[in-house]
C-alpha positions as CSV (number, residue, x, y, z in Angstrom):
1,M,0.2,10.7,22.0
2,T,-2.6,8.2,22.6
3,K,-4.7,6.5,19.9
4,Q,-7.9,4.5,20.7
5,V,-8.8,1.6,18.3
6,D,-10.8,-1.6,18.4
7,V,-8.0,-3.8,17.1
8,A,-4.3,-3.3,17.1
9,I,-2.2,-5.6,15.0
10,L,1.5,-5.9,15.8
11,G,3.1,-6.7,12.4
12,G,2.1,-6.1,8.9
13,G,3.0,-9.3,7.2
14,T,0.5,-11.5,5.2
15,G,-1.2,-12.7,8.4
16,G,-1.3,-9.2,9.9
17,Y,-2.7,-7.3,6.9
18,I,-5.3,-9.9,6.2
19,A,-6.4,-9.9,9.8
20,A,-6.6,-6.1,9.6
21,I,-8.8,-6.2,6.4
22,A,-11.1,-8.9,8.0
23,A,-11.4,-6.7,11.1
24,A,-12.2,-3.6,9.1
25,Q,-14.8,-5.5,7.1
26,A,-16.5,-6.4,10.4
27,G,-16.7,-2.6,11.2
28,K,-13.8,-2.4,13.6
29,S,-11.3,0.5,13.7
30,V,-7.9,-1.0,13.1
31,A,-4.3,0.0,13.5
32,V,-1.4,-1.9,12.1
33,I,2.1,-1.4,13.6
34,E,4.9,-2.3,11.3
35,R,8.6,-1.4,11.7
36,E,9.6,-2.1,8.1
37,K,7.4,-2.6,5.0
38,L,3.7,-3.9,4.7
39,G,3.8,-7.5,3.5
40,G,6.5,-8.7,5.8
41,T,8.7,-11.6,5.1
42,C,6.5,-13.3,2.5
43,L,6.3,-10.3,0.2
44,H,9.9,-8.8,0.7
45,R,12.1,-11.6,1.7
46,G,10.4,-15.0,1.2
47,C,7.5,-16.3,-0.9
48,I,7.1,-13.6,-3.6
49,P,10.7,-12.7,-4.4
50,S,11.9,-16.3,-4.3
51,K,9.1,-17.5,-6.6
52,A,9.9,-14.6,-9.0
53,L,13.5,-15.9,-9.1
54,L,12.2,-19.5,-9.5
55,R,10.1,-18.5,-12.4
56,S,13.0,-16.8,-14.2
57,A,15.1,-19.9,-13.6
58,E,12.3,-22.0,-15.0
59,I,12.1,-19.9,-18.1
60,Y,15.9,-20.1,-18.6
61,R,15.9,-23.9,-18.3
62,Q,12.9,-24.3,-20.7
63,A,14.6,-22.0,-23.2
64,G,17.6,-24.4,-23.1
65,E,15.1,-27.2,-23.8
66,A,13.2,-25.5,-26.6
67,A,14.9,-27.4,-29.4
68,S,13.1,-30.5,-28.4
69,F,9.9,-28.8,-29.2
70,G,11.2,-27.6,-32.6
71,V,12.1,-24.1,-31.4
72,E,15.8,-23.2,-31.9
73,I,17.2,-20.4,-30.0
74,E,20.5,-18.8,-30.9
75,G,22.6,-16.7,-28.6
76,M,20.5,-17.3,-25.5
77,R,22.1,-15.9,-22.3
78,L,21.0,-15.1,-18.8
79,N,21.0,-11.4,-17.7
80,F,20.9,-11.7,-13.9
81,D,20.6,-7.9,-13.6
82,R,17.3,-8.0,-15.3
83,V,16.2,-11.1,-13.4
84,Q,16.7,-9.1,-10.1
85,A,14.9,-6.1,-11.7
86,R,11.8,-8.2,-12.6
87,K,11.9,-9.7,-9.1
88,Q,11.8,-6.3,-7.6
89,K,9.1,-5.1,-10.0
90,V,6.8,-8.0,-8.8
91,V,7.5,-7.1,-5.1
92,D,6.8,-3.4,-5.7
93,Q,3.6,-4.1,-7.5
94,L,2.2,-6.2,-4.8
95,H,3.5,-3.8,-2.1
96,N,1.5,-1.1,-3.7
97,G,-1.5,-3.3,-3.8
98,V,-1.3,-3.9,0.0
99,Q,-0.8,-0.2,0.6
100,F,-4.0,0.5,-1.4
101,L,-6.0,-2.1,0.6
102,M,-5.0,-0.3,3.8
103,K,-6.4,2.9,2.4
104,K,-9.4,1.3,1.0
105,Y,-10.4,-0.1,4.4
106,N,-9.4,2.9,6.4
107,I,-6.7,1.0,8.2
108,E,-4.2,3.1,10.0
109,V,-0.6,2.0,9.4
110,I,1.9,3.1,12.1
111,R,5.5,2.9,11.1
112,G,7.6,2.0,14.1
113,V,8.6,-0.7,16.7
114,G,5.7,-1.7,19.0
115,R,5.9,-3.3,22.4
116,I,2.9,-4.6,24.4
117,M,2.5,-3.0,27.8
118,G,1.1,-4.3,31.0
119,P,-1.8,-2.5,33.0
120,S,-1.0,1.2,33.0
121,I,-2.5,4.6,33.2
122,F,-3.8,4.1,29.6
123,S,-5.7,0.9,30.4
124,P,-6.4,-1.2,33.5
125,K,-5.6,-4.3,31.5
126,S,-2.6,-5.4,29.5
127,G,-2.5,-4.8,25.8
128,S,-1.7,-1.2,25.1
129,V,1.1,-0.9,22.7
130,A,3.9,1.6,23.0
131,V,5.3,2.5,19.6
132,E,8.5,4.2,18.9
133,C,7.8,5.7,15.4
134,E,10.3,5.9,12.7
135,D,10.0,9.8,12.7
136,G,11.0,9.8,16.4
137,E,7.4,10.3,17.7
138,A,6.1,8.1,20.6
139,I,2.5,6.8,20.3
140,T,0.6,4.6,22.7
141,V,-2.2,2.6,20.9
142,V,-4.9,1.7,23.3
143,P,-7.0,-1.2,21.7
144,N,-9.8,-3.5,22.9
145,Y,-7.9,-6.4,21.2
146,V,-4.5,-7.1,20.0
147,I,-3.2,-9.6,17.4
148,I,0.4,-10.5,17.4
149,A,1.7,-11.2,13.9
150,T,5.4,-10.4,14.2
151,G,6.5,-13.3,12.0
152,S,9.9,-15.1,11.9
153,R,13.5,-14.6,10.6
154,P,15.9,-17.2,9.3
155,R,17.4,-19.5,12.0
156,K,21.2,-19.5,12.3
157,L,23.5,-22.2,13.1
158,Q,25.5,-21.5,16.2
159,G,29.1,-20.7,15.6
160,L,28.5,-19.8,11.9
161,P,29.2,-16.1,11.1
162,V,26.3,-15.5,8.8
163,D,27.1,-11.8,8.5
164,H,30.1,-12.8,6.4
165,P,29.5,-12.3,2.6
166,S,30.3,-15.9,1.9
167,I,28.0,-17.5,4.6
168,V,24.4,-16.2,4.1
169,T,20.7,-16.7,4.7
170,T,18.1,-16.4,2.1
171,D,17.6,-12.7,3.1
172,E,21.1,-12.0,1.7
173,A,20.9,-14.4,-1.2
174,L,17.9,-12.6,-2.6
175,E,20.0,-9.5,-3.0
176,W,22.9,-11.1,-4.8
177,D,24.0,-8.9,-7.7
178,E,25.6,-11.8,-9.4
179,L,25.4,-15.5,-9.2
180,P,28.1,-17.4,-7.5
181,K,29.5,-20.4,-9.4
182,R,29.2,-22.9,-6.5
183,V,26.7,-22.9,-3.6
184,A,26.5,-25.3,-0.7
185,I,23.0,-25.3,0.9
186,L,22.8,-26.3,4.4
187,G,19.3,-27.8,4.9
188,G,17.2,-29.9,2.6
189,G,13.8,-28.7,3.8
190,V,11.4,-26.6,1.8
191,I,13.5,-23.5,1.6
192,G,16.7,-25.5,0.8
193,V,15.2,-27.5,-2.0
194,E,13.6,-24.5,-3.6
195,W,16.9,-22.7,-3.7
196,A,18.7,-25.8,-5.0
197,S,16.1,-26.1,-7.9
198,M,16.4,-22.4,-8.7
199,L,20.2,-22.3,-8.6
200,I,20.8,-25.5,-10.6
201,D,18.5,-24.1,-13.3
202,F,20.5,-20.9,-13.3
203,G,23.6,-23.0,-14.0
204,V,25.1,-22.9,-10.5
205,E,26.9,-25.9,-9.1
206,V,24.7,-27.0,-6.1
207,T,25.4,-29.2,-3.1
208,V,22.6,-29.9,-0.6
209,I,23.5,-31.0,2.9
210,E,20.6,-32.5,5.0
211,S,20.8,-34.1,8.4
212,A,17.7,-36.3,7.9
213,S,17.8,-39.5,5.8
214,H,16.1,-37.8,2.9
215,L,15.1,-34.4,1.5
216,I,11.8,-32.6,2.7
217,P,11.6,-35.1,5.6
218,Q,8.2,-33.6,6.6
219,E,6.6,-34.9,3.4
220,D,5.5,-38.4,2.2
221,K,8.6,-40.6,1.6
222,D,7.5,-41.4,-1.9
223,V,7.3,-37.7,-2.8
224,S,10.6,-37.0,-1.2
225,T,12.3,-39.9,-2.9
226,E,11.0,-38.7,-6.3
227,L,12.0,-35.1,-5.8
228,Q,15.5,-36.1,-4.6
229,R,15.9,-38.3,-7.7
230,Q,14.8,-35.5,-10.0
231,L,17.1,-32.9,-8.4
232,A,20.0,-35.3,-8.6
233,K,19.3,-36.0,-12.2
234,R,19.5,-32.4,-13.0
235,G,23.0,-32.3,-11.3
236,V,22.3,-31.3,-7.7
237,R,24.8,-33.1,-5.4
238,I,23.0,-34.3,-2.3
239,H,24.3,-35.4,1.1
240,T,21.8,-36.9,3.5
241,D,22.3,-38.3,7.1
242,A,24.9,-35.5,7.2
243,I,26.5,-33.9,10.3
244,V,28.0,-30.4,10.0
245,E,30.1,-28.9,12.9
246,S,30.6,-25.2,12.8
247,E,34.3,-25.6,13.7
248,K,34.7,-27.6,10.5
249,V,33.5,-24.7,8.3
250,Q,36.6,-22.7,7.3
251,L,36.7,-19.3,5.3
252,D,39.5,-18.7,2.9
253,S,40.5,-15.0,3.6
254,D,42.2,-14.8,0.2
255,T,39.5,-16.3,-2.1
256,G,36.4,-15.9,0.0
257,E,35.7,-19.7,-0.5
258,V,33.9,-21.7,2.2
259,R,35.4,-25.1,2.9
260,L,33.3,-27.7,4.8
261,Q,34.2,-31.0,6.2
262,I,31.0,-33.0,6.8
263,T,30.1,-36.5,7.8
264,A,27.5,-38.0,5.5
265,K,26.3,-41.6,6.1
266,G,29.3,-42.1,8.3
267,Q,31.8,-41.0,5.6
268,A,33.9,-37.8,5.7
269,V,33.2,-35.5,2.7
270,D,35.1,-32.3,1.8
271,I,33.0,-29.6,0.1
272,T,34.3,-26.2,-1.4
273,A,31.9,-23.6,-2.4
274,D,31.8,-19.8,-3.1
275,K,28.7,-19.3,-0.9
276,L,27.2,-21.3,2.0
277,L,23.5,-20.8,2.1
278,V,22.1,-21.6,5.5
279,C,18.5,-22.9,5.3
280,I,17.8,-24.6,8.6
281,G,14.4,-23.2,9.3
282,R,13.0,-20.1,10.8
283,Q,12.8,-18.7,14.3
284,A,9.9,-16.8,15.7
285,N,10.1,-13.0,16.4
286,I,9.0,-13.0,20.0
287,E,11.8,-11.0,21.6
288,N,11.4,-7.4,22.6
289,I,7.7,-7.2,21.9
290,G,6.5,-7.0,25.5
291,L,5.3,-10.5,26.2
292,E,6.7,-10.5,29.6
293,N,4.9,-7.2,30.3
294,A,1.5,-8.7,29.6
295,G,2.3,-12.1,31.1
296,I,1.7,-13.8,27.7
297,E,2.7,-17.4,27.9
298,Y,5.3,-19.0,25.4
299,S,7.4,-22.0,25.3
300,N,10.1,-23.3,22.9
301,G,10.3,-20.0,21.2
302,R,6.6,-19.9,20.3
303,I,3.6,-18.1,21.7
304,T,1.0,-20.5,23.3
305,V,-2.5,-20.1,21.9
306,N,-5.8,-22.1,21.9
307,E,-7.7,-23.2,19.0
308,Y,-9.1,-19.7,18.4
309,M,-5.7,-18.2,18.4
310,Q,-6.2,-16.6,21.8
311,T,-3.2,-16.3,24.3
312,N,-3.8,-16.8,28.0
313,E,-4.8,-13.2,28.0
314,S,-8.1,-13.7,26.2
315,H,-8.1,-10.3,24.5
316,I,-4.7,-10.8,23.0
317,Y,-4.3,-13.2,19.9
318,A,-1.3,-14.5,18.2
319,I,-1.1,-15.8,14.6
320,G,1.4,-17.0,12.0
321,D,5.0,-18.0,12.5
322,V,5.1,-16.8,16.1
323,I,2.8,-19.7,17.2
324,G,4.8,-22.4,15.3
325,G,2.8,-25.0,13.4
326,L,2.9,-24.7,9.5
327,Q,4.8,-21.6,8.7
328,L,3.0,-20.7,5.6
329,A,1.5,-17.4,4.6
330,H,-1.9,-18.8,3.8
331,A,-1.9,-20.5,7.2
332,A,-1.2,-17.2,8.8
333,S,-3.9,-15.6,6.8
334,A,-6.5,-18.2,7.8
335,E,-5.4,-17.8,11.5
336,G,-5.8,-14.1,11.3
337,I,-9.3,-14.4,9.9
338,L,-10.2,-17.0,12.5
339,A,-9.0,-14.7,15.3
340,V,-11.0,-11.7,14.0
341,R,-14.1,-13.7,13.7
342,H,-13.7,-15.0,17.2
343,L,-13.1,-11.5,18.7
344,C,-16.1,-10.3,16.9
345,G,-18.2,-13.1,18.7
346,E,-19.0,-15.2,15.7
347,A,-19.3,-18.9,16.2
348,Q,-16.5,-20.3,13.9
349,Y,-15.0,-23.6,13.0
350,T,-11.4,-24.1,14.1
351,I,-8.5,-24.7,11.8
352,D,-7.3,-28.3,11.1
353,S,-3.7,-28.3,10.0
354,H,-4.4,-31.5,7.9
355,R,-6.6,-29.3,5.8
356,I,-4.0,-26.8,4.9
357,P,-2.2,-27.4,1.6
358,R,1.6,-27.5,1.6
359,C,3.4,-26.4,-1.6
360,I,7.0,-26.5,-2.6
361,Y,7.9,-24.6,-5.8
362,T,10.8,-26.8,-7.1
363,S,11.0,-28.2,-10.5
364,P,9.1,-30.6,-10.4
365,E,6.7,-28.9,-7.9
366,T,5.4,-30.8,-5.0
367,A,2.1,-30.3,-3.1
368,S,0.2,-32.1,-0.4
369,I,-2.6,-32.1,2.0
370,G,-3.6,-34.4,4.8
371,W,-1.6,-37.3,6.3
372,T,1.5,-38.9,4.9
373,E,1.4,-42.7,4.6
374,K,3.6,-42.9,7.6
375,E,1.5,-40.6,9.7
376,A,-1.7,-42.3,8.7
377,V,-0.3,-45.8,9.8
378,E,1.1,-44.3,13.0
379,A,-2.3,-42.8,13.8
380,G,-3.9,-46.3,13.6
381,Y,-5.7,-46.0,10.3
382,S,-6.3,-48.9,8.1
383,I,-5.3,-47.6,4.7
384,K,-5.4,-48.1,1.0
385,T,-3.4,-46.1,-1.5
386,S,-2.9,-45.5,-5.1
387,K,-0.2,-43.8,-7.2
388,V,-0.8,-42.7,-10.7
389,P,2.2,-41.4,-12.9
390,F,2.0,-38.2,-15.0
391,K,3.2,-40.2,-18.0
392,A,-0.3,-41.7,-18.1
393,I,-1.9,-38.3,-18.8
394,G,-2.1,-37.0,-22.4
395,K,-1.6,-33.3,-21.4
396,A,1.7,-34.1,-19.5
397,I,3.1,-35.8,-22.6
398,V,2.0,-32.9,-24.8
399,Q,3.7,-30.4,-22.5
400,G,6.9,-32.6,-22.4
401,D,6.9,-33.0,-18.6
402,T,5.9,-36.4,-17.3
403,S,7.9,-36.5,-14.2
404,G,6.2,-37.5,-10.9
405,F,2.9,-38.8,-9.8
406,V,-0.2,-38.3,-7.7
407,K,-0.6,-40.4,-4.6
408,I,-3.9,-40.9,-2.7
409,I,-4.2,-42.2,0.9
410,A,-7.7,-43.3,1.9
411,N,-9.2,-45.0,5.0
412,S,-9.9,-48.6,3.9
413,S,-12.7,-49.0,6.5
414,T,-14.6,-45.7,5.9
415,N,-13.3,-44.6,2.5
416,D,-12.5,-41.2,3.9
417,L,-9.7,-39.3,2.1
418,L,-6.7,-39.0,4.3
419,G,-4.1,-37.5,2.2
420,V,-3.1,-36.3,-1.3
421,H,0.5,-35.9,-2.4
422,I,1.7,-34.7,-5.7
423,V,5.1,-34.4,-7.3
424,G,5.1,-33.2,-11.0
425,P,4.1,-30.3,-13.2
426,H,1.8,-27.7,-11.7
427,A,1.4,-29.7,-8.5
428,T,0.9,-26.4,-6.5
429,E,-2.2,-25.6,-8.7
430,L,-3.6,-29.2,-8.7
431,I,-3.6,-29.5,-5.0
432,G,-6.6,-27.0,-4.9
433,E,-9.0,-29.7,-5.9
434,A,-7.8,-32.0,-3.1
435,A,-8.2,-29.1,-0.6
436,V,-11.9,-28.6,-1.7
437,A,-12.4,-32.4,-1.4
438,Q,-11.0,-32.5,2.0
439,W,-13.1,-29.4,3.1
440,L,-16.3,-31.1,1.8
441,D,-15.3,-34.6,3.3
442,A,-15.5,-36.0,-0.3
443,T,-14.5,-39.6,-0.8
444,P,-11.9,-40.6,-3.5
445,W,-14.9,-42.2,-5.3
446,E,-16.8,-38.9,-5.4
447,V,-13.8,-37.0,-6.7
448,G,-13.2,-39.7,-9.3
449,E,-16.7,-39.4,-10.6
450,V,-16.3,-35.6,-11.3
451,I,-15.9,-35.1,-15.1
452,H,-12.4,-33.7,-15.7
453,P,-11.7,-31.9,-19.0
454,H,-9.5,-33.6,-21.5
455,P,-6.7,-33.1,-22.2
456,S,-5.8,-31.5,-19.0
457,L,-3.4,-32.2,-16.1
458,S,-6.4,-32.3,-13.8
459,E,-7.4,-35.7,-15.2
460,I,-4.6,-37.3,-13.0
461,M,-6.7,-36.3,-9.9
462,G,-9.6,-38.2,-11.2
463,E,-7.5,-41.2,-12.2
464,A,-5.7,-41.4,-8.9
465,M,-8.9,-41.2,-7.0
466,L,-10.4,-44.1,-9.0
467,A,-7.2,-46.1,-8.7
468,V,-7.6,-46.3,-4.9
469,D,-10.3,-48.9,-5.7
470,G,-8.7,-50.3,-8.8
471,R,-11.0,-48.4,-11.1
472,A,-8.4,-46.2,-13.0
473,L,-9.2,-46.1,-16.7
474,N,-5.9,-45.2,-18.2
475,L,-3.5,-47.5,-16.3
């Protein structure tokens, strides 16, 4: 069976289905080829289920702290079955929403495994997609344009049997039917610290092992230091500058325990845990999708694209985790929209990665946009900075959470806003103002002049912007 469409999208994750909607809104006929469920990793094995668990963990921790607000709770206990049931309810609701959108915009969803073909009897150019449908039927989709959005999967450490019940990735951990007592987390990046924050709030003993000198090494050092301090304060054991050799990871066949011998800061450390959670990044899904058939270029496990998301085959685009860069759902969505607008012939801006917010949903949350201080200096900027603590903000005191700060980095020569870094309550919501400021090329002075409501956490943005020039009012 052959099917003609304007745009075929290989992968129905966040980037893929958003691109599909954008193409349909532009009047294109669209087919999405997805081997599993619409929504992809973000909806089913990443962003959404993990944030649902984080929210339950936060509520549990806050309930334990309620007495400090004059609210005494007797007999409080954690029902992890209900935690998991709520997580699944959230996922199912959003999955139903995505399916509704596909029907609303008349987007055909083809369930099966798709592979891009080279020139054939179906088309004189590459880009047709052979689909092995889940019902056994074979379909050839012949599009004018293809968008590859096949996403990524958890990266595995060579030599570690992650298919063992005691050595898992987040895919398996999301399906735990009960919480382990002790978890060692291999990797202190975004995923690792989110799971550390979640599990420690659930009452699990947590050890984080990170090869870099500090956690979340891609973020500003001040933010990393503060988050590391806060996690340690809550009981997370943290080993940085750590080396883990797979042959020094042992499984006890009787107890199921995992025993690791690591080297941290030059010292040998023995760790015993019920589960080893491997969080060492993600690997792009570029195998067995037909890149070689179409002559699509890739390197270092990532598809090569230009600033408009085009591959070397100009009618074939790639977006999201398969192209590397910031592996974020909202980045993939923006890339999908850009690809669609470009294939429609619309003159468009390109995406500047420094204008994409980065959020980490730990407690406290962190969020950032733009350059870190180290990056700005290395790029040759002459900078000025400010750092305003949440303890200077009335609403933070009212809420009982004054941890963290907002840090601003500006160009001392031009006063341009170079970076905003937040660690503290509701950081992932506050970063939106900084994103708008960067989009509009606002200076710190201009943002500082905005009238922020009182009392609100947003006041810290105005204070921090004014503080760059020594004009803060509450310090």
